[in-house]
C-alpha positions in Angstrom: 86.7 52.8 -60.3 85.9 56.5 -59.7 88.2 57.4 -56.9 90.6 60.2 -56.9 93.9 60.3 -55.2 97.3 62.0 -54.6 100.6 61.4 -52.8 101.6 63.5 -49.6 105.5 63.5 -49.6 108.4 66.0 -48.6 111.9 66.7 -49.1 113.0 64.7 -46.1 111.8 62.8 -42.9 110.3 64.7 -40.2 108.8 67.5 -42.3 105.2 66.8 -41.1 103.9 64.4 -43.6 102.0 62.2 -41.3 100.4 65.0 -39.4 99.2 66.5 -42.7 98.1 63.3 -43.9 96.2 62.4 -40.8 94.6 66.0 -40.9 93.4 65.6 -44.4 92.0 62.1 -43.8 90.0 63.1 -40.7 88.8 66.3 -42.4 87.6 64.6 -45.4 85.9 61.8 -43.5 84.2 64.4 -41.4 82.9 66.0 -44.5 81.3 62.5 -45.5 83.9 61.7 -48.0 84.8 57.9 -48.3 88.7 58.2 -47.8 91.3 55.8 -47.4 95.0 55.8 -47.0 98.1 53.9 -48.1 101.8 54.1 -47.0 104.8 54.2 -49.5 107.3 51.8 -48.3 107.8 49.3 -45.5 106.1 51.0 -42.4 103.9 49.4 -39.8 103.2 52.5 -37.4 101.7 55.1 -40.0 99.0 52.7 -41.3 97.6 52.2 -37.8 97.0 55.8 -37.5 95.6 55.9 -41.1 93.1 53.2 -40.2 91.9 55.1 -37.0 91.5 58.4 -39.0 89.6 56.7 -42.0 87.9 53.6 -40.5 89.5 51.5 -43.2 92.5 49.5 -43.3 95.8 51.1 -44.8 97.9 49.3 -47.3 101.4 49.4 -48.1 102.7 50.1 -51.6 106.6 49.4 -52.1 108.0 49.6 -55.7 111.1 47.9 -54.6 109.8 44.9 -52.6 106.7 44.6 -54.7 106.6 43.5 -58.3 104.6 45.9 -60.6 101.8 43.5 -61.0 101.2 43.2 -57.1 101.5 47.0 -56.8 98.7 47.4 -59.3 96.6 45.0 -57.6 97.1 46.5 -54.3 96.5 50.3 -55.7 93.2 48.8 -57.1 92.3 47.3 -53.7 93.1 50.5 -51.8 90.8 52.5 -54.1 88.0 50.2 -54.2 84.8 51.4 -52.7 86.0 54.9 -51.7 86.1 58.3 -53.1 89.5 59.5 -52.3 92.9 57.8 -51.6 95.8 59.6 -50.0 99.2 58.0 -50.2 101.7 58.9 -47.6 105.3 59.0 -48.7 108.3 57.9 -46.7 111.4 59.9 -46.2 112.1 62.3 -49.1 110.2 62.3 -52.3 113.0 60.7 -54.4 114.7 58.9 -51.4 115.0 55.0 -52.4 117.8 52.6 -53.3 120.0 52.6 -56.4 118.1 50.4 -59.1 116.1 50.2 -62.2 113.7 52.9 -62.8 110.5 52.5 -61.0 112.0 50.1 -58.7 113.7 52.1 -56.1 111.3 52.1 -53.3 110.8 56.0 -53.4 107.6 57.7 -53.3 108.4 59.1 -56.7 108.1 55.8 -58.3 104.5 55.5 -57.3 103.7 58.9 -58.3 105.1 58.1 -61.9 103.5 54.8 -62.1 100.1 55.6 -61.1 100.1 59.3 -62.6 99.4 60.6 -58.9 100.2 64.2 -58.1 102.1 65.0 -55.3 101.3 67.4 -52.4 104.5 68.5 -50.7 104.8 69.2 -47.2 107.5 71.8 -46.5 109.0 72.4 -43.0 109.8 76.2 -43.5 111.2 76.6 -40.0 114.3 78.6 -40.4 113.8 79.8 -43.9 111.3 81.6 -45.9 111.8 82.5 -49.7 114.5 80.0 -49.9 111.7 77.3 -49.8 111.0 78.4 -53.3 114.2 77.1 -54.6 113.6 73.7 -53.1 110.2 73.6 -54.6 111.9 74.5 -58.0 114.3 71.7 -57.9 111.8 69.1 -56.8 109.3 70.2 -59.7 112.1 69.8 -62.3 113.9 66.8 -60.9 111.8 64.2 -62.7 109.3 65.1 -65.6 107.2 62.1 -64.6 106.5 63.4 -61.3 104.2 66.3 -60.9 104.0 68.6 -58.1 100.4 69.6 -57.5 100.8 71.9 -54.5 102.6 72.8 -51.3 101.4 72.7 -47.6 103.9 74.9 -45.5 104.5 73.4 -41.9 105.8 75.0 -38.9 105.1 78.6 -40.1 106.2 81.1 -37.2 104.2 84.2 -38.2 101.7 85.5 -40.8 104.9 87.4 -42.5 106.6 84.3 -42.5 103.8 82.3 -44.4 103.4 85.4 -46.9 107.1 85.5 -47.7 107.3 81.8 -48.3 104.1 81.4 -50.1 104.6 84.4 -52.4 108.0 83.1 -53.6 106.5 79.6 -54.2 103.4 80.9 -56.1 105.7 82.8 -58.4 106.8 79.2 -59.8 103.3 78.5 -60.6 102.9 75.9 -57.9 100.0 76.6 -55.6 100.3 76.9 -51.8 97.3 74.9 -50.5 97.7 75.5 -46.7 100.2 76.5 -43.9 100.4 75.0 -40.7 101.7 77.0 -37.7 104.3 75.8 -35.1 102.2 73.6 -32.6 103.7 71.0 -30.5 100.3 69.8 -29.4 99.9 68.2 -32.9 102.9 66.2 -32.7 103.0 62.5 -32.3 105.0 60.9 -29.4 108.1 58.7 -30.7 110.3 56.0 -29.2 113.2 53.9 -30.7 111.5 52.4 -33.7 109.6 55.7 -34.3 106.2 56.8 -33.7 104.1 55.3 -30.7 101.5 52.7 -32.1 98.0 54.1 -32.8 96.7 51.6 -30.2 98.9 53.1 -27.4 98.0 56.7 -28.1 95.8 58.1 -25.2 92.7 59.9 -26.4 93.3 59.1 -30.1 89.8 60.0 -31.1 90.1 63.5 -29.6 93.5 64.0 -31.1 92.3 63.0 -34.4 89.3 65.4 -34.2 91.8 68.4 -33.3 93.7 67.4 -36.3 90.6 67.6 -38.6 89.8 71.1 -37.2 93.4 72.0 -37.9 93.0 71.0 -41.5 89.7 73.0 -42.0 91.6 75.9 -40.4 95.0 75.9 -42.3 94.3 73.9 -45.6 92.1 74.7 -48.5 90.6 71.2 -48.6 88.6 71.9 -51.8 91.7 72.9 -53.6 93.5 69.8 -52.5 90.9 67.7 -53.9 90.7 69.8 -57.1 94.4 69.2 -57.5 94.1 65.5 -57.3 93.9 63.0 -60.2 91.3 60.3 -61.2 92.7 56.8 -60.3 92.5 54.1 -63.4 92.6 50.3 -62.9 96.2 49.1 -63.0 96.0 45.7 -62.1 97.2 42.9 -64.4 97.1 39.3 -64.2 99.6 38.2 -61.8 98.7 34.5 -61.1 99.5 35.3 -57.5 103.2 34.6 -58.3 104.3 37.8 -56.3 102.2 36.9 -53.1 103.4 35.0 -50.1 101.7 31.7 -50.1 99.8 30.8 -46.9 102.0 28.6 -44.6 98.9 26.6 -43.6 95.2 26.1 -43.8 94.8 27.5 -40.4 97.6 29.8 -39.1 97.8 30.7 -35.4 98.8 34.3 -35.4 100.2 35.9 -32.2 98.4 39.3 -32.0 98.6 41.7 -29.0 100.7 44.6 -27.8 103.9 42.6 -28.0 103.1 41.3 -31.6 101.7 43.9 -34.0 103.7 44.1 -37.0 102.0 42.3 -39.8 101.5 43.7 -43.4 97.8 43.7 -44.2 98.4 42.6 -47.7 100.0 39.3 -46.5 97.2 38.7 -44.3 94.7 39.4 -47.1 96.6 37.1 -49.5 96.6 34.2 -47.1 92.7 34.7 -46.7 92.2 35.0 -50.5 94.1 31.8 -51.0 91.9 29.9 -48.7 93.5 30.0 -45.3 92.1 30.9 -41.9 94.0 33.1 -39.5 93.3 32.4 -35.8 94.6 35.2 -33.6 95.9 34.4 -29.9 97.6 36.5 -27.4 100.8 35.4 -25.6 100.5 38.4 -23.3 97.0 36.8 -22.2 99.0 33.5 -21.5 97.2 31.9 -24.6 98.9 29.2 -26.4 98.7 28.7 -30.1 95.3 27.0 -30.7 95.9 23.4 -31.1 93.6 23.0 -34.2 96.0 25.1 -36.4 98.7 23.7 -38.6 101.2 26.6 -38.3 102.0 29.5 -35.9 103.5 32.7 -36.9 104.8 35.3 -34.4 105.1 38.6 -36.1 107.4 41.5 -34.9 106.5 44.1 -32.4 107.8 45.3 -29.2 108.6 42.2 -27.0 111.4 44.0 -25.2 108.7 46.3 -23.6 106.7 43.3 -22.4 109.4 40.8 -21.6 108.3 40.4 -17.9 104.7 39.2 -18.9 106.2 36.8 -21.6 108.5 35.4 -19.1 105.6 34.7 -16.7 103.2 33.3 -19.6 103.6 29.7 -18.7 100.8 28.5 -20.7 101.9 30.1 -23.8 105.6 28.9 -23.3 104.5 25.2 -22.8 102.0 25.3 -25.6 104.3 26.9 -28.0 106.7 24.2 -27.4 104.1 21.4 -27.8 103.1 23.0 -31.1 106.6 23.2 -32.3 107.1 19.7 -31.8 104.8 18.7 -34.6 104.0 21.8 -36.6 106.1 24.7 -38.1 106.5 27.7 -36.0 108.1 31.0 -37.5 109.2 34.4 -36.0 109.8 37.6 -37.6 112.0 40.3 -35.8 110.3 40.6 -32.4 108.8 36.9 -32.8 112.3 35.9 -33.7 113.6 37.5 -30.4 110.8 35.4 -28.4 111.9 32.2 -30.0 115.5 32.5 -28.6 117.1 31.6 -25.5 117.1 35.2 -23.9 116.3 38.7 -24.2 118.4 41.5 -22.5 116.4 44.8 -22.3 117.7 48.3 -22.3 118.5 48.1 -18.4 120.7 45.3 -18.9 118.2 42.7 -17.5 118.2 39.3 -19.1 114.7 37.7 -19.7 114.5 33.9 -20.5 112.6 33.5 -23.7 111.1 30.2 -25.1 114.5 28.6 -26.0 113.2 27.2 -29.2 116.1 28.6 -31.0 119.6 29.1 -29.5 120.2 32.8 -30.0 119.8 35.7 -27.5 119.4 39.3 -28.4 120.2 42.6 -26.4 118.8 46.2 -26.4 121.5 47.1 -23.7 123.8 48.0 -26.6 121.6 49.3 -29.3 122.5 49.4 -32.9 120.2 50.4 -35.9 119.8 47.6 -38.4 117.8 49.2 -41.4 117.3 48.5 -45.0 115.7 46.5 -47.7 116.6 42.8 -47.8 116.3 40.0 -50.4 116.6 36.5 -49.0 117.3 33.1 -50.6 115.7 30.7 -48.3 118.2 27.7 -47.5 115.3 25.4 -46.3 111.7 25.5 -46.6 109.8 27.3 -44.0 106.5 29.4 -43.6 108.0 32.0 -45.8 108.3 29.6 -48.9 110.0 26.6 -50.1 113.9 26.0 -50.2 115.8 28.3 -52.7 112.7 30.6 -52.9 113.8 34.3 -53.1 111.7 36.9 -51.0 111.9 40.5 -50.8 111.2 42.5 -47.5 113.1 44.7 -45.1 114.9 44.7 -41.7 114.5 47.5 -38.9 115.5 46.9 -35.4 118.0 47.9 -32.8 118.6 44.6 -31.1 122.0 43.0 -31.1 122.3 39.3 -31.9 124.7 37.9 -29.2 124.8 34.2 -30.0 123.4 31.8 -32.6 124.2 28.5 -30.8 124.4 25.5 -33.2 121.2 26.5 -35.2 121.6 26.4 -39.0 121.1 29.5 -40.8 117.6 30.1 -42.5 118.5 32.4 -45.5 121.3 34.1 -47.4 120.7 37.7 -47.3 121.4 40.7 -49.8 120.7 44.4 -49.2 118.8 46.5 -51.5 121.6 47.1 -53.8 122.4 43.4 -54.3 125.4 43.3 -51.9 125.7 40.2 -49.9 125.1 40.3 -46.1 125.7 36.8 -45.4 123.7 34.0 -43.7 120.8 35.1 -41.4 118.3 33.7 -38.9 118.0 30.3 -37.6 116.2 27.0 -38.0 115.9 24.1 -35.7 113.4 21.2 -36.3 110.2 22.9 -37.3 111.1 26.2 -35.8 112.5 29.0 -38.1 113.1 32.8 -37.5 114.8 35.8 -38.8 115.0 39.7 -38.2 113.9 39.9 -42.0 110.2 41.0 -42.6 108.9 39.3 -45.7 106.7 41.5 -48.0 106.6 39.7 -51.4 108.1 37.0 -53.6 111.0 37.9 -55.7 110.6 34.8 -58.0 
């Protein structure tokens, strides 16, 4: 392994990590560097942009949901065959859940475990020299985490840049770049965060603009010089932390309504010998009849409720499939398995009715956080009593559960019980919970 790497993090969400990450990725690729990205934590949106900027799939690295052996294996996978690896953090550098050292879900866990230096992105709007106090605190908070440099963001003027840079440089921390305030570089957002890469109009042109911004505002050579060589970290895990494939041929719903699938899960299924066969409910395609399991991942079914209602072949084919073979839905897929979905306007759309619940976006409420599930029955996620770690992130409200039996007992990231969750009826199961790795 000859790759080098670093982590891009910040004191908080919204500081500009994604823009700086994509700008550096695009600029490095344009220079001919074989570069890849990974995302700290449970995020589906940013990896899609990473892939567009690098030409390589982006993996998730999650120190809470993934055991150390799986983390090491995925880090090795991410660094394989490339020259440079950028890991984009989530929220603030040290933000995670209380727990054992190195298992909090914070980007700092990855920095310490893999000896990856951190490039801080600081939003200095509304401050100048005070930014140095923030850097001082972040550099001394954990001796195992090394801050390699800083990129200033949303700089208002040359004087603003100079005042903040000189104060930070006095600490011995190099300022490696400074982005001006520029709304044209921002990403569009909606209720679950950023709009997906596949929905971004003129994405290649926008990525090129980011590459040009990185060349203009960041000392890319110094960024690379402040990175670290990556050493192999994988250990023999026996595959225990991976989610076993739910079948030999898995029908996977994959289109604009069903997009949220972790690459490491699909890769693990394939390495275990399973074949993944994609189909599109929005194109009115039923799950292929030669498959032995169907998986409906998360996504944005609320934005495509009308076409899903009109997809008669998909609905009838899914019902036939479910009569003899397992069908599982995660989050958005779980919503589609229910009786109905009420969109933000209050309009009710009939869903497939394979489970008895209904969901609503008319009265939005954020459900967010890590989850550990103990399965109450065998399902495509795993056998009965298996424990699985993952997360929940949605704004839908569960209106009714009918008489369906619950699928799992949940606890949050701190081990506090959340009660029964999800539903099961015959061979059909579903939950708002997104599975990441086995906890057993």
